[in-house]
N, C-alpha and C positions, 0 to 999 in steps of 0.2 A: 272726652270733653265735648260738650255740645257748644257749637259756635253761634247758633241762632236761637234766640229766645223769642217765642211768639207773643204778640200782644193779647190781652184778654179777649178782644174781639175776634182775633184769629182762632183762638182756642175754642170759643163758642161756635164759630163758623165751621170748625172741623168736626163737629159732633155728627155721628151717624144718625140716620133717620130714627133709630131706636133710642136716641138720647145719650149714647155712650161715645167712647173713643176707641179706635183700634189699638192693639198692642204695638203694631208698627208705627203708627202716628206718635203714640207716647214715647216710643223709643227714640224717635227722631228728636224729640224735645228733651231727652234725658230722663224721662219718668220711668221708674221701674215697674215691672209687672208682678203682681196686680198693683195698680196705683195706690199708694198710701193716702190716707185721709189728709186733706189739706194741700194736695198736689197743685190745684189751680191757684190757690193763694200763694203758694211758693213760687210758681212761675210768674205770677203778676208782680210780686215783689222783686224778682230778678229782673223783669222787664222795666221796672221803674228805676232800676239801678241800685236797689238796696243790697247790702252785704248779707246774704243768707248763706247758711251752710249747705251741704250737700243733701239732696233728697234721697233717703234711704228706704228700702223695702221694709214693710212692717213684718215682724216675726209673729207667727201665730201664737196665741196663748196656749199653753200646754194643755190646759183644761179642755179646750175646744177640740183637741185631737182624739179625745176618748169619749 
């Protein structure tokens, strides 16, 4: 369980010079790797105190594996 939820400004400030986020940083926020689409909106909602479910890793589409 993650005890600290960053503000949207903190998430933006944590971007690397290449415009992404490190696996370690995302893990500190409870975001799985690779980060699923919508993870920033999910964190923002949690930061605002909204009741959101857990953020889960996306399963690859079977067609993309072959």
